[in-house]
Structure formats: C-alpha cells, structure tokens
mmCIF file of the N, C-alpha and C atoms, coordinates in Angstrom:
data_MODEL
# 
_entry.id   MODEL 
# 
loop_
_atom_site.group_PDB 
_atom_site.id 
_atom_site.type_symbol 
_atom_site.label_atom_id 
_atom_site.label_alt_id 
_atom_site.label_comp_id 
_atom_site.label_asym_id 
_atom_site.label_entity_id 
_atom_site.label_seq_id 
_atom_site.pdbx_PDB_ins_code 
_atom_site.Cartn_x 
_atom_site.Cartn_y 
_atom_site.Cartn_z 
_atom_site.occupancy 
_atom_site.B_iso_or_equiv 
_atom_site.pdbx_formal_charge 
_atom_site.auth_seq_id 
_atom_site.auth_comp_id 
_atom_site.auth_asym_id 
_atom_site.auth_atom_id 
_atom_site.pdbx_PDB_model_num 
ATOM 1   N N  . UNK A 1 1  ? -51.489 11.120 164.377 1.00 0.00 ? 1  UNK A N  1 
ATOM 2   C CA . UNK A 1 1  ? -51.927 12.144 165.283 1.00 0.00 ? 1  UNK A CA 1 
ATOM 3   C C  . UNK A 1 1  ? -50.845 13.203 165.355 1.00 0.00 ? 1  UNK A C  1 
ATOM 4   N N  . UNK A 1 2  ? -51.271 14.395 165.719 1.00 0.00 ? 2  UNK A N  1 
ATOM 5   C CA . UNK A 1 2  ? -50.346 15.520 165.748 1.00 0.00 ? 2  UNK A CA 1 
ATOM 6   C C  . UNK A 1 2  ? -50.720 16.447 166.894 1.00 0.00 ? 2  UNK A C  1 
ATOM 7   N N  . UNK A 1 3  ? -49.725 16.906 167.632 1.00 0.00 ? 3  UNK A N  1 
ATOM 8   C CA . UNK A 1 3  ? -49.957 17.889 168.693 1.00 0.00 ? 3  UNK A CA 1 
ATOM 9   C C  . UNK A 1 3  ? -49.557 19.248 168.143 1.00 0.00 ? 3  UNK A C  1 
ATOM 10  N N  . UNK A 1 4  ? -50.442 20.226 168.309 1.00 0.00 ? 4  UNK A N  1 
ATOM 11  C CA . UNK A 1 4  ? -50.127 21.576 167.858 1.00 0.00 ? 4  UNK A CA 1 
ATOM 12  C C  . UNK A 1 4  ? -50.470 22.575 168.947 1.00 0.00 ? 4  UNK A C  1 
ATOM 13  N N  . UNK A 1 5  ? -49.800 23.705 168.906 1.00 0.00 ? 5  UNK A N  1 
ATOM 14  C CA . UNK A 1 5  ? -50.035 24.767 169.885 1.00 0.00 ? 5  UNK A CA 1 
ATOM 15  C C  . UNK A 1 5  ? -50.700 25.947 169.200 1.00 0.00 ? 5  UNK A C  1 
ATOM 16  N N  . UNK A 1 6  ? -51.772 26.450 169.830 1.00 0.00 ? 6  UNK A N  1 
ATOM 17  C CA . UNK A 1 6  ? -52.481 27.621 169.330 1.00 0.00 ? 6  UNK A CA 1 
ATOM 18  C C  . UNK A 1 6  ? -52.759 28.521 170.522 1.00 0.00 ? 6  UNK A C  1 
ATOM 19  N N  . UNK A 1 7  ? -52.244 29.733 170.473 1.00 0.00 ? 7  UNK A N  1 
ATOM 20  C CA . UNK A 1 7  ? -52.440 30.712 171.548 1.00 0.00 ? 7  UNK A CA 1 
ATOM 21  C C  . UNK A 1 7  ? -52.086 30.151 172.918 1.00 0.00 ? 7  UNK A C  1 
ATOM 22  N N  . UNK A 1 8  ? -51.013 29.406 172.998 1.00 0.00 ? 8  UNK A N  1 
ATOM 23  C CA . UNK A 1 8  ? -50.556 28.874 174.277 1.00 0.00 ? 8  UNK A CA 1 
ATOM 24  C C  . UNK A 1 8  ? -51.257 27.598 174.721 1.00 0.00 ? 8  UNK A C  1 
ATOM 25  N N  . UNK A 1 9  ? -52.267 27.151 173.980 1.00 0.00 ? 9  UNK A N  1 
ATOM 26  C CA . UNK A 1 9  ? -52.964 25.906 174.311 1.00 0.00 ? 9  UNK A CA 1 
ATOM 27  C C  . UNK A 1 9  ? -52.469 24.808 173.386 1.00 0.00 ? 9  UNK A C  1 
ATOM 28  N N  . UNK A 1 10 ? -52.440 23.586 173.886 1.00 0.00 ? 10 UNK A N  1 
ATOM 29  C CA . UNK A 1 10 ? -52.003 22.452 173.076 1.00 0.00 ? 10 UNK A CA 1 
ATOM 30  C C  . UNK A 1 10 ? -53.206 21.624 172.671 1.00 0.00 ? 10 UNK A C  1 
ATOM 31  N N  . UNK A 1 11 ? -53.219 21.203 171.403 1.00 0.00 ? 11 UNK A N  1 
ATOM 32  C CA . UNK A 1 11 ? -54.318 20.416 170.852 1.00 0.00 ? 11 UNK A CA 1 
ATOM 33  C C  . UNK A 1 11 ? -53.773 19.154 170.218 1.00 0.00 ? 11 UNK A C  1 
ATOM 34  N N  . UNK A 1 12 ? -54.503 18.076 170.397 1.00 0.00 ? 12 UNK A N  1 
ATOM 35  C CA . UNK A 1 12 ? -54.142 16.812 169.784 1.00 0.00 ? 12 UNK A CA 1 
ATOM 36  C C  . UNK A 1 12 ? -54.990 16.642 168.539 1.00 0.00 ? 12 UNK A C  1 
ATOM 37  N N  . UNK A 1 13 ? -54.351 16.539 167.384 1.00 0.00 ? 13 UNK A N  1 
ATOM 38  C CA . UNK A 1 13 ? -55.062 16.332 166.133 1.00 0.00 ? 13 UNK A CA 1 
ATOM 39  C C  . UNK A 1 13 ? -55.251 14.835 165.897 1.00 0.00 ? 13 UNK A C  1 
ATOM 40  N N  . UNK A 1 14 ? -56.499 14.431 165.719 1.00 0.00 ? 14 UNK A N  1 
ATOM 41  C CA . UNK A 1 14 ? -56.837 13.024 165.500 1.00 0.00 ? 14 UNK A CA 1 
ATOM 42  C C  . UNK A 1 14 ? -57.415 12.902 164.093 1.00 0.00 ? 14 UNK A C  1 
ATOM 43  N N  . UNK A 1 15 ? -56.904 11.984 163.278 1.00 0.00 ? 15 UNK A N  1 
ATOM 44  C CA . UNK A 1 15 ? -57.437 11.827 161.922 1.00 0.00 ? 15 UNK A CA 1 
ATOM 45  C C  . UNK A 1 15 ? -58.927 11.474 161.941 1.00 0.00 ? 15 UNK A C  1 
ATOM 46  N N  . UNK A 1 16 ? -59.680 12.056 161.002 1.00 0.00 ? 16 UNK A N  1 
ATOM 47  C CA . UNK A 1 16 ? -61.124 11.862 160.931 1.00 0.00 ? 16 UNK A CA 1 
ATOM 48  C C  . UNK A 1 16 ? -61.471 10.378 160.770 1.00 0.00 ? 16 UNK A C  1 
ATOM 49  N N  . UNK A 1 17 ? -60.650 9.624  160.048 1.00 0.00 ? 17 UNK A N  1 
ATOM 50  C CA . UNK A 1 17 ? -60.906 8.198  159.859 1.00 0.00 ? 17 UNK A CA 1 
ATOM 51  C C  . UNK A 1 17 ? -60.880 7.449  161.192 1.00 0.00 ? 17 UNK A C  1 
ATOM 52  N N  . UNK A 1 18 ? -59.993 7.854  162.088 1.00 0.00 ? 18 UNK A N  1 
ATOM 53  C CA . UNK A 1 18 ? -59.904 7.229  163.407 1.00 0.00 ? 18 UNK A CA 1 
ATOM 54  C C  . UNK A 1 18 ? -61.104 7.605  164.266 1.00 0.00 ? 18 UNK A C  1 
ATOM 55  N N  . UNK A 1 19 ? -61.542 8.855  164.179 1.00 0.00 ? 19 UNK A N  1 
ATOM 56  C CA . UNK A 1 19 ? -62.691 9.311  164.962 1.00 0.00 ? 19 UNK A CA 1 
ATOM 57  C C  . UNK A 1 19 ? -63.925 8.491  164.609 1.00 0.00 ? 19 UNK A C  1 
ATOM 58  N N  . UNK A 1 20 ? -64.101 8.186  163.335 1.00 0.00 ? 20 UNK A N  1 
ATOM 59  C CA . UNK A 1 20 ? -65.261 7.413  162.897 1.00 0.00 ? 20 UNK A CA 1 
ATOM 60  C C  . UNK A 1 20 ? -65.279 6.021  163.506 1.00 0.00 ? 20 UNK A C  1 
ATOM 61  N N  . UNK A 1 21 ? -64.103 5.513  163.898 1.00 0.00 ? 21 UNK A N  1 
ATOM 62  C CA . UNK A 1 21 ? -64.005 4.178  164.482 1.00 0.00 ? 21 UNK A CA 1 
ATOM 63  C C  . UNK A 1 21 ? -64.117 4.172  166.003 1.00 0.00 ? 21 UNK A C  1 
ATOM 64  N N  . UNK A 1 22 ? -64.101 5.364  166.624 1.00 0.00 ? 22 UNK A N  1 
ATOM 65  C CA . UNK A 1 22 ? -64.211 5.433  168.083 1.00 0.00 ? 22 UNK A CA 1 
ATOM 66  C C  . UNK A 1 22 ? -65.585 4.967  168.518 1.00 0.00 ? 22 UNK A C  1 
ATOM 67  N N  . UNK A 1 23 ? -65.621 4.174  169.566 1.00 0.00 ? 23 UNK A N  1 
ATOM 68  C CA . UNK A 1 23 ? -66.887 3.664  170.075 1.00 0.00 ? 23 UNK A CA 1 
ATOM 69  C C  . UNK A 1 23 ? -66.827 3.659  171.592 1.00 0.00 ? 23 UNK A C  1 
ATOM 70  N N  . UNK A 1 24 ? -67.926 3.998  172.202 1.00 0.00 ? 24 UNK A N  1 
ATOM 71  C CA . UNK A 1 24 ? -68.008 4.007  173.650 1.00 0.00 ? 24 UNK A CA 1 
ATOM 72  C C  . UNK A 1 24 ? -69.413 3.625  174.063 1.00 0.00 ? 24 UNK A C  1 
ATOM 73  N N  . UNK A 1 25 ? -69.538 2.913  175.169 1.00 0.00 ? 25 UNK A N  1 
ATOM 74  C CA . UNK A 1 25 ? -70.844 2.516  175.668 1.00 0.00 ? 25 UNK A CA 1 
ATOM 75  C C  . UNK A 1 25 ? -71.449 3.584  176.583 1.00 0.00 ? 25 UNK A C  1 
ATOM 76  N N  . UNK A 1 26 ? -70.680 4.596  176.961 1.00 0.00 ? 26 UNK A N  1 
ATOM 77  C CA . UNK A 1 26 ? -71.185 5.587  177.907 1.00 0.00 ? 26 UNK A CA 1 
ATOM 78  C C  . UNK A 1 26 ? -71.198 7.007  177.351 1.00 0.00 ? 26 UNK A C  1 
ATOM 79  N N  . UNK A 1 27 ? -70.744 7.205  176.114 1.00 0.00 ? 27 UNK A N  1 
ATOM 80  C CA . UNK A 1 27 ? -70.821 8.528  175.504 1.00 0.00 ? 27 UNK A CA 1 
ATOM 81  C C  . UNK A 1 27 ? -70.771 8.409  173.987 1.00 0.00 ? 27 UNK A C  1 
ATOM 82  N N  . UNK A 1 28 ? -71.300 9.420  173.320 1.00 0.00 ? 28 UNK A N  1 
ATOM 83  C CA . UNK A 1 28 ? -71.175 9.485  171.874 1.00 0.00 ? 28 UNK A CA 1 
ATOM 84  C C  . UNK A 1 28 ? -69.991 10.378 171.538 1.00 0.00 ? 28 UNK A C  1 
ATOM 85  N N  . UNK A 1 29 ? -69.364 10.113 170.425 1.00 0.00 ? 29 UNK A N  1 
ATOM 86  C CA . UNK A 1 29 ? -68.226 10.898 169.977 1.00 0.00 ? 29 UNK A CA 1 
ATOM 87  C C  . UNK A 1 29 ? -68.513 11.326 168.543 1.00 0.00 ? 29 UNK A C  1 
ATOM 88  N N  . UNK A 1 30 ? -68.354 12.630 168.287 1.00 0.00 ? 30 UNK A N  1 
ATOM 89  C CA . UNK A 1 30 ? -68.540 13.124 166.920 1.00 0.00 ? 30 UNK A CA 1 
ATOM 90  C C  . UNK A 1 30 ? -67.564 14.262 166.675 1.00 0.00 ? 30 UNK A C  1 
ATOM 91  N N  . UNK A 1 31 ? -67.434 14.658 165.412 1.00 0.00 ? 31 UNK A N  1 
ATOM 92  C CA . UNK A 1 31 ? -66.559 15.764 165.030 1.00 0.00 ? 31 UNK A CA 1 
ATOM 93  C C  . UNK A 1 31 ? -67.434 16.930 164.597 1.00 0.00 ? 31 UNK A C  1 
ATOM 94  N N  . UNK A 1 32 ? -67.169 18.136 165.136 1.00 0.00 ? 32 UNK A N  1 
ATOM 95  C CA . UNK A 1 32 ? -67.951 19.296 164.719 1.00 0.00 ? 32 UNK A CA 1 
ATOM 96  C C  . UNK A 1 32 ? -67.359 19.893 163.438 1.00 0.00 ? 32 UNK A C  1 
ATOM 97  N N  . UNK A 1 33 ? -67.961 20.964 162.938 1.00 0.00 ? 33 UNK A N  1 
ATOM 98  C CA . UNK A 1 33 ? -67.536 21.567 161.674 1.00 0.00 ? 33 UNK A CA 1 
ATOM 99  C C  . UNK A 1 33 ? -66.106 22.112 161.718 1.00 0.00 ? 33 UNK A C  1 
ATOM 100 N N  . UNK A 1 34 ? -65.635 22.447 162.918 1.00 0.00 ? 34 UNK A N  1 
ATOM 101 C CA . UNK A 1 34 ? -64.272 22.967 163.068 1.00 0.00 ? 34 UNK A CA 1 
ATOM 102 C C  . UNK A 1 34 ? -63.259 21.844 163.257 1.00 0.00 ? 34 UNK A C  1 
ATOM 103 N N  . UNK A 1 35 ? -63.725 20.586 163.277 1.00 0.00 ? 35 UNK A N  1 
ATOM 104 C CA . UNK A 1 35 ? -62.821 19.455 163.422 1.00 0.00 ? 35 UNK A CA 1 
ATOM 105 C C  . UNK A 1 35 ? -62.549 19.066 164.858 1.00 0.00 ? 35 UNK A C  1 
ATOM 106 N N  . UNK A 1 36 ? -63.322 19.582 165.815 1.00 0.00 ? 36 UNK A N  1 
ATOM 107 C CA . UNK A 1 36 ? -63.116 19.250 167.223 1.00 0.00 ? 36 UNK A CA 1 
ATOM 108 C C  . UNK A 1 36 ? -63.935 18.019 167.591 1.00 0.00 ? 36 UNK A C  1 
ATOM 109 N N  . UNK A 1 37 ? -63.380 17.207 168.479 1.00 0.00 ? 37 UNK A N  1 
ATOM 110 C CA . UNK A 1 37 ? -64.123 16.052 168.999 1.00 0.00 ? 37 UNK A CA 1 
ATOM 111 C C  . UNK A 1 37 ? -65.122 16.533 170.035 1.00 0.00 ? 37 UNK A C  1 
ATOM 112 N N  . UNK A 1 38 ? -66.355 16.083 169.919 1.00 0.00 ? 38 UNK A N  1 
ATOM 113 C CA . UNK A 1 38 ? -67.402 16.433 170.868 1.00 0.00 ? 38 UNK A CA 1 
ATOM 114 C C  . UNK A 1 38 ? -67.869 15.148 171.546 1.00 0.00 ? 38 UNK A C  1 
ATOM 115 N N  . UNK A 1 39 ? -67.718 15.085 172.856 1.00 0.00 ? 39 UNK A N  1 
ATOM 116 C CA . UNK A 1 39 ? -68.152 13.939 173.648 1.00 0.00 ? 39 UNK A CA 1 
ATOM 117 C C  . UNK A 1 39 ? -69.460 14.290 174.342 1.00 0.00 ? 39 UNK A C  1 
ATOM 118 N N  . UNK A 1 40 ? -70.461 13.434 174.220 1.00 0.00 ? 40 UNK A N  1 
ATOM 119 C CA . UNK A 1 40 ? -71.745 13.666 174.859 1.00 0.00 ? 40 UNK A CA 1 
ATOM 120 C C  . UNK A 1 40 ? -72.100 12.441 175.693 1.00 0.00 ? 40 UNK A C  1 
ATOM 121 N N  . UNK A 1 41 ? -72.240 12.607 177.021 1.00 0.00 ? 41 UNK A N  1 
ATOM 122 C CA . UNK A 1 41 ? -72.610 11.458 177.865 1.00 0.00 ? 41 UNK A CA 1 
ATOM 123 C C  . UNK A 1 41 ? -73.993 10.917 177.484 1.00 0.00 ? 41 UNK A C  1 
ATOM 124 N N  . UNK A 1 42 ? -74.128 9.620  177.523 1.00 0.00 ? 42 UNK A N  1 
ATOM 125 C CA . UNK A 1 42 ? -75.419 8.986  177.272 1.00 0.00 ? 42 UNK A CA 1 
ATOM 126 C C  . UNK A 1 42 ? -76.202 8.887  178.575 1.00 0.00 ? 42 UNK A C  1 
ATOM 127 N N  . UNK A 1 43 ? -77.515 9.015  178.493 1.00 0.00 ? 43 UNK A N  1 
ATOM 128 C CA . UNK A 1 43 ? -78.354 8.866  179.658 1.00 0.00 ? 43 UNK A CA 1 
ATOM 129 C C  . UNK A 1 43 ? -78.404 7.396  180.045 1.00 0.00 ? 43 UNK A C  1 
ATOM 130 N N  . UNK A 1 44 ? -78.313 7.136  181.345 1.00 0.00 ? 44 UNK A N  1 
ATOM 131 C CA . UNK A 1 44 ? -78.427 5.770  181.850 1.00 0.00 ? 44 UNK A CA 1 
ATOM 132 C C  . UNK A 1 44 ? -79.874 5.333  181.834 1.00 0.00 ? 44 UNK A C  1 
ATOM 133 N N  . UNK A 1 45 ? -80.118 4.137  181.345 1.00 0.00 ? 45 UNK A N  1 
ATOM 134 C CA . UNK A 1 45 ? -81.461 3.596  181.362 1.00 0.00 ? 45 UNK A CA 1 
ATOM 135 C C  . UNK A 1 45 ? -81.629 2.816  182.649 1.00 0.00 ? 45 UNK A C  1 
ATOM 136 N N  . UNK A 1 46 ? -82.632 3.208  183.453 1.00 0.00 ? 46 UNK A N  1 
ATOM 137 C CA . UNK A 1 46 ? -82.827 2.553  184.768 1.00 0.00 ? 46 UNK A CA 1 
ATOM 138 C C  . UNK A 1 46 ? -83.686 1.323  184.640 1.00 0.00 ? 46 UNK A C  1 
# 
C-alpha cells in the first residue's frame, strides 16, 4: 500500500489484487476505471 498526496488531499493506494480479496457482508467493494475503491451498502432483507 502507498499513501500519496494530490492537490493537498491524501490517498491510500491499495493493490488491485488485495481489493479483489476484500469481502463484506454489509457492502460491496469494487474498483472503478480510475482505480478508486467504491463501497456500496447492501439492502437489508427483512
């Protein structure tokens, strides 16, 4: 992993191989075309 600064903001770089292994029961995790992690909450089933 790598932390980088762009325009005064800090970003954590996560290897794509690690992102593919991320798993969560309450949200989906994916990488967009720009390489950013996108978290999407899952709907609760009642």
